N, CA and C atoms as an extended XYZ file, in Angstrom:
270
Properties=species:S:1:pos:R:3:atomname:S:1:resname:S:1:resid:I:1 pbc="F F F"
N        -6.824       30.199       27.667 N   MET     1
C        -6.771       28.928       28.355 CA  MET     1
C        -7.764       27.993       27.758 C   MET     1
N        -7.370       26.707       27.553 N   LEU     2
C        -8.229       25.710       26.967 CA  LEU     2
C        -9.252       25.189       27.963 C   LEU     2
N       -10.389       24.919       27.500 N   SER     3
C       -11.366       24.288       28.381 CA  SER     3
C       -10.973       22.905       28.649 C   SER     3
N       -11.456       22.322       29.796 N   LYS     4
C       -11.088       20.941       30.165 CA  LYS     4
C       -11.462       19.924       29.094 C   LYS     4
N       -12.690       19.921       28.501 N   PRO     5
C       -12.994       18.956       27.486 CA  PRO     5
C       -12.086       19.015       26.292 C   PRO     5
N       -11.678       20.232       25.890 N   LEU     6
C       -10.780       20.400       24.730 CA  LEU     6
C        -9.369       19.911       25.108 C   LEU     6
N        -8.950       20.187       26.245 N   SER     7
C        -7.680       19.695       26.755 CA  SER     7
C        -7.617       18.153       26.742 C   SER     7
N        -8.667       17.625       27.230 N   ALA     8
C        -8.753       16.119       27.275 CA  ALA     8
C        -8.734       15.526       25.848 C   ALA     8
N        -9.462       16.190       24.966 N   LEU     9
C        -9.466       15.673       23.595 CA  LEU     9
C        -8.108       15.750       22.986 C   LEU     9
N        -7.373       16.835       23.170 N   CYS    10
C        -6.034       16.950       22.688 CA  CYS    10
C        -5.080       15.922       23.206 C   CYS    10
N        -5.265       15.671       24.495 N   ALA    11
C        -4.379       14.618       25.149 CA  ALA    11
C        -4.665       13.270       24.532 C   ALA    11
N        -5.909       12.916       24.284 N   VAL    12
C        -6.275       11.621       23.668 CA  VAL    12
C        -5.701       11.532       22.245 C   VAL    12
N        -5.857       12.640       21.516 N   ALA    13
C        -5.369       12.673       20.137 CA  ALA    13
C        -3.816       12.457       20.108 C   ALA    13
N        -3.083       13.040       20.998 N   LEU    14
C        -1.635       12.890       21.087 CA  LEU    14
C        -1.269       11.428       21.415 C   LEU    14
N        -2.017       10.849       22.337 N   ILE    15
C        -1.728        9.483       22.735 CA  ILE    15
C        -1.973        8.540       21.565 C   ILE    15
N        -3.043        8.760       20.832 N   CYS    16
C        -3.419        7.859       19.738 CA  CYS    16
C        -2.669        8.064       18.490 C   CYS    16
N        -2.028        9.186       18.297 N   ALA    17
C        -1.327        9.538       17.032 CA  ALA    17
C        -0.311        8.483       16.639 C   ALA    17
N         0.503        7.897       17.540 N   PRO    18
C         1.463        6.910       17.056 CA  PRO    18
C         0.863        5.623       16.642 C   PRO    18
N        -0.439        5.405       16.867 N   LEU    19
C        -1.099        4.193       16.511 CA  LEU    19
C        -1.575        4.212       15.063 C   LEU    19
N        -1.502        5.342       14.400 N   VAL    20
C        -1.860        5.459       12.978 CA  VAL    20
C        -0.769        4.836       12.103 C   VAL    20
N        -1.088        3.844       11.333 N   ALA    21
C        -0.147        3.126       10.520 CA  ALA    21
C         0.213        3.965        9.327 C   ALA    21
N         1.455        4.043        8.941 N   PRO    22
C         1.822        4.765        7.698 CA  PRO    22
C         1.428        3.917        6.512 C   PRO    22
N         1.362        4.557        5.405 N   ALA    23
C         0.994        3.845        4.153 CA  ALA    23
C         2.041        4.128        3.108 C   ALA    23
N         2.291        3.100        2.254 N   ALA    24
C         3.244        3.288        1.137 CA  ALA    24
C         2.460        3.202       -0.124 C   ALA    24
N         2.811        4.109       -1.081 N   ASN    25
C         2.188        4.208       -2.395 CA  ASN    25
C         3.190        4.016       -3.411 C   ASN    25
N         2.921        3.118       -4.368 N   PHE    26
C         3.811        2.786       -5.471 CA  PHE    26
C         3.056        3.041       -6.795 C   PHE    26
N         3.814        3.519       -7.766 N   THR    27
C         3.235        3.635       -9.149 CA  THR    27
C         4.122        2.869      -10.010 C   THR    27
N         3.648        1.888      -10.771 N   VAL    28
C         4.460        1.050      -11.588 CA  VAL    28
C         4.047        1.154      -13.066 C   VAL    28
N         5.071        0.986      -13.901 N   THR    29
C         4.811        1.109      -15.388 CA  THR    29
C         5.310       -0.140      -16.114 C   THR    29
N         5.927       -1.093      -15.392 N   ASN    30
C         6.326       -2.335      -16.120 CA  ASN    30
C         6.348       -3.478      -15.103 C   ASN    30
N         6.538       -4.665      -15.576 N   THR    31
C         6.561       -5.847      -14.713 CA  THR    31
C         7.622       -5.820      -13.673 C   THR    31
N         8.852       -5.350      -13.988 N   THR    32
C         9.899       -5.248      -13.014 CA  THR    32
C         9.571       -4.347      -11.886 C   THR    32
N         9.070       -3.161      -12.197 N   GLU    33
C         8.600       -2.229      -11.170 CA  GLU    33
C         7.458       -2.793      -10.263 C   GLU    33
N         6.570       -3.544      -10.971 N   PHE    34
C         5.472       -4.178      -10.215 CA  PHE    34
C         6.043       -5.203       -9.251 C   PHE    34
N         6.990       -6.021       -9.649 N   GLN    35
C         7.545       -7.022       -8.717 CA  GLN    35
C         8.333       -6.285       -7.618 C   GLN    35
N         9.093       -5.239       -7.927 N   ASN    36
C         9.749       -4.470       -6.847 CA  ASN    36
C         8.783       -3.945       -5.804 C   ASN    36
N         7.694       -3.408       -6.274 N   ALA    37
C         6.657       -2.910       -5.347 CA  ALA    37
C         6.106       -4.026       -4.501 C   ALA    37
N         5.792       -5.167       -5.093 N   LEU    38
C         5.305       -6.287       -4.344 CA  LEU    38
C         6.285       -6.728       -3.291 C   LEU    38
N         7.562       -6.800       -3.681 N   THR    39
C         8.618       -7.273       -2.784 CA  THR    39
C         8.675       -6.344       -1.566 C   THR    39
N         8.704       -5.045       -1.835 N   THR    40
C         8.717       -4.083       -0.753 CA  THR    40
C         7.488       -4.155        0.153 C   THR    40
N         6.331       -4.291       -0.525 N   ALA    41
C         5.044       -4.305        0.213 CA  ALA    41
C         4.943       -5.515        1.179 C   ALA    41
N         5.559       -6.591        0.767 N   GLN    42
C         5.293       -7.840        1.526 CA  GLN    42
C         5.899       -7.799        2.907 C   GLN    42
N         6.777       -6.887        3.199 N   SER    43
C         7.371       -6.833        4.544 CA  SER    43
C         7.773       -5.460        5.028 C   SER    43
N         7.054       -4.428        4.517 N   ASN    44
C         7.470       -3.077        5.005 CA  ASN    44
C         6.694       -2.533        6.202 C   ASN    44
N         5.804       -3.339        6.764 N   GLY    45
C         5.087       -2.958        7.932 CA  GLY    45
C         4.141       -1.771        7.712 C   GLY    45
N         3.624       -1.635        6.511 N   GLU    46
C         2.669       -0.554        6.145 CA  GLU    46
C         1.586       -1.093        5.312 C   GLU    46
N         0.492       -0.421        5.282 N   SER    47
C        -0.596       -0.683        4.248 CA  SER    47
C        -0.027       -0.131        2.999 C   SER    47
N        -0.319       -0.844        1.869 N   ASP    48
C         0.321       -0.465        0.609 CA  ASP    48
C        -0.720       -0.353       -0.486 C   ASP    48
N        -0.506        0.607       -1.366 N   THR    49
C        -1.331        0.750       -2.546 CA  THR    49
C        -0.370        0.761       -3.762 C   THR    49
N        -0.600       -0.103       -4.732 N   ILE    50
C         0.153       -0.165       -5.966 CA  ILE    50
C        -0.706        0.278       -7.024 C   ILE    50
N        -0.365        1.366       -7.685 N   THR    51
C        -1.141        1.875       -8.855 CA  THR    51
C        -0.424        1.460      -10.154 C   THR    51
N        -1.116        0.665      -10.980 N   VAL    52
C        -0.475        0.119      -12.172 CA  VAL    52
C        -0.954        0.956      -13.355 C   VAL    52
N         0.102        1.516      -14.105 N   ALA    53
C        -0.174        2.371      -15.208 CA  ALA    53
C        -0.880        1.527      -16.311 C   ALA    53
N        -1.559        2.241      -17.208 N   ALA    54
C        -2.300        1.630      -18.308 CA  ALA    54
C        -1.309        0.815      -19.154 C   ALA    54
N        -1.778       -0.341      -19.629 N   GLY    55
C        -0.944       -1.204      -20.478 CA  GLY    55
C        -1.236       -2.676      -20.321 C   GLY    55
N        -0.543       -3.470      -21.013 N   LEU    56
C        -0.643       -4.923      -20.927 CA  LEU    56
C         0.550       -5.462      -20.166 C   LEU    56
N         0.260       -6.182      -19.122 N   TYR    57
C         1.341       -6.770      -18.253 CA  TYR    57
C         1.272       -8.287      -18.387 C   TYR    57
N         2.267       -8.863      -19.026 N   GLY    58
C         2.318      -10.281      -19.235 CA  GLY    58
C         2.723      -11.014      -17.972 C   GLY    58
N         1.739      -11.344      -17.168 N   ILE    59
C         2.040      -12.033      -15.903 CA  ILE    59
C         1.450      -13.447      -15.863 C   ILE    59
N         1.152      -13.977      -17.078 N   GLY    60
C         0.532      -15.298      -17.093 CA  GLY    60
C         1.357      -16.485      -16.803 C   GLY    60
N         2.693      -16.244      -16.938 N   GLN    61
C         3.622      -17.355      -16.647 CA  GLN    61
C         3.814      -17.481      -15.186 C   GLN    61
N         3.803      -18.773      -14.701 N   PRO    62
C         4.029      -18.961      -13.237 CA  PRO    62
C         5.384      -18.334      -12.803 C   PRO    62
N         5.336      -17.754      -11.641 N   GLY    63
C         6.528      -17.123      -11.083 CA  GLY    63
C         6.880      -15.714      -11.593 C   GLY    63
N         5.972      -15.186      -12.542 N   THR    64
C         6.262      -13.844      -13.039 CA  THR    64
C         6.162      -12.800      -11.933 C   THR    64
N         5.117      -12.854      -11.155 N   LEU    65
C         4.998      -11.892      -10.044 CA  LEU    65
C         4.772      -12.756       -8.748 C   LEU    65
N         5.485      -12.407       -7.710 N   ASN    66
C         5.327      -13.152       -6.418 CA  ASN    66
C         5.083      -12.213       -5.271 C   ASN    66
N         4.167      -12.628       -4.370 N   TYR    67
C         3.909      -11.868       -3.199 CA  TYR    67
C         3.514      -12.832       -2.056 C   TYR    67
N         4.355      -12.824       -1.019 N   THR    68
C         4.128      -13.660        0.140 CA  THR    68
C         4.370      -12.767        1.346 C   THR    68
N         3.281      -12.342        1.979 N   ALA    69
C         3.421      -11.463        3.132 CA  ALA    69
C         4.095      -12.166        4.315 C   ALA    69
N         4.925      -11.399        5.025 N   ALA    70
C         5.520      -11.929        6.244 CA  ALA    70
C         4.403      -12.240        7.235 C   ALA    70
N         4.634      -13.174        8.088 N   ALA    71
C         3.633      -13.594        9.148 CA  ALA    71
C         3.239      -12.379        9.981 C   ALA    71
N         4.168      -11.492       10.113 N   THR    72
C         3.864      -10.278       11.025 CA  THR    72
C         3.249       -9.142       10.218 C   THR    72
N         3.072       -9.289        8.903 N   GLU    73
C         2.594       -8.214        8.034 CA  GLU    73
C         1.039       -8.246        8.151 C   GLU    73
N         0.485       -7.460        8.941 N   ASN    74
C        -0.988       -7.385        9.153 CA  ASN    74
C        -1.538       -6.095        8.633 C   ASN    74
N        -1.182       -5.812        7.325 N   PHE    75
C        -1.611       -4.529        6.701 CA  PHE    75
C        -2.224       -4.878        5.368 C   PHE    75
N        -2.923       -3.972        4.791 N   SER    76
C        -3.603       -4.130        3.525 CA  SER    76
C        -2.696       -3.945        2.291 C   SER    76
N        -3.060       -4.601        1.254 N   LEU    77
C        -2.441       -4.355       -0.074 CA  LEU    77
C        -3.521       -4.110       -1.060 C   LEU    77
N        -3.530       -2.981       -1.724 N   VAL    78
C        -4.519       -2.612       -2.714 CA  VAL    78
C        -3.809       -2.413       -4.043 C   VAL    78
N        -4.251       -3.066       -5.087 N   ILE    79
C        -3.762       -2.858       -6.430 CA  ILE    79
C        -4.782       -2.221       -7.297 C   ILE    79
N        -4.448       -1.075       -7.896 N   VAL    80
C        -5.362       -0.265       -8.620 CA  VAL    80
C        -4.870       -0.071      -10.040 C   VAL    80
N        -5.770       -0.261      -11.014 N   GLY    81
C        -5.375        0.030      -12.380 CA  GLY    81
C        -5.603        1.480      -12.756 C   GLY    81
N        -5.065        1.854      -13.855 N   ASP    82
C        -5.221        3.245      -14.306 CA  ASP    82
C        -6.740        3.525      -14.558 C   ASP    82
N        -7.111        4.768      -14.191 N   THR    83
C        -8.540        5.083      -14.307 CA  THR    83
C        -8.903        5.672      -15.668 C   THR    83
N        -7.961        5.990      -16.461 N   GLN    84
C        -8.254        6.591      -17.794 CA  GLN    84
C        -8.143        5.705      -18.986 C   GLN    84
N        -7.407        4.608      -18.792 N   ALA    85
C        -7.159        3.682      -19.946 CA  ALA    85
C        -7.009        2.276      -19.361 C   ALA    85
N        -7.190        1.237      -20.228 N   PRO    86
C        -7.193       -0.178      -19.762 CA  PRO    86
C        -5.849       -0.546      -19.097 C   PRO    86
N        -5.922       -1.272      -18.062 N   THR    87
C        -4.757       -1.922      -17.473 CA  THR    87
C        -5.132       -3.439      -17.484 C   THR    87
N        -4.298       -4.228      -18.137 N   ILE    88
C        -4.583       -5.659      -18.284 CA  ILE    88
C        -3.455       -6.493      -17.732 C   ILE    88
N        -3.811       -7.317      -16.781 N   LEU    89
C        -2.837       -8.245      -16.235 CA  LEU    89
C        -3.197       -9.633      -16.825 C   LEU    89
N        -2.349      -10.086      -17.741 N   GLY    90
C        -2.744      -11.344      -18.371 CA  GLY    90
C        -1.532      -12.184      -18.811 C   GLY    90
């Protein structure tokens, strides 16, 4: 039989569990994949992490990559470069 404090803790954990926001993780290796990840991230209702593979991504031209979060999108977007080799967005 569970003690009362442990039972109460379990009940609180079950009540709070649905409040944990899911997260989406993307790994991209080219500009098209990068844009697809941004498009999905802008309105998927999740915190997102986009990991960009090592390389040179030519995004200097206006309109190459677009991200406009929906007004209801109150989640984070983190973009991470490769940790072993240079990732250049230029």
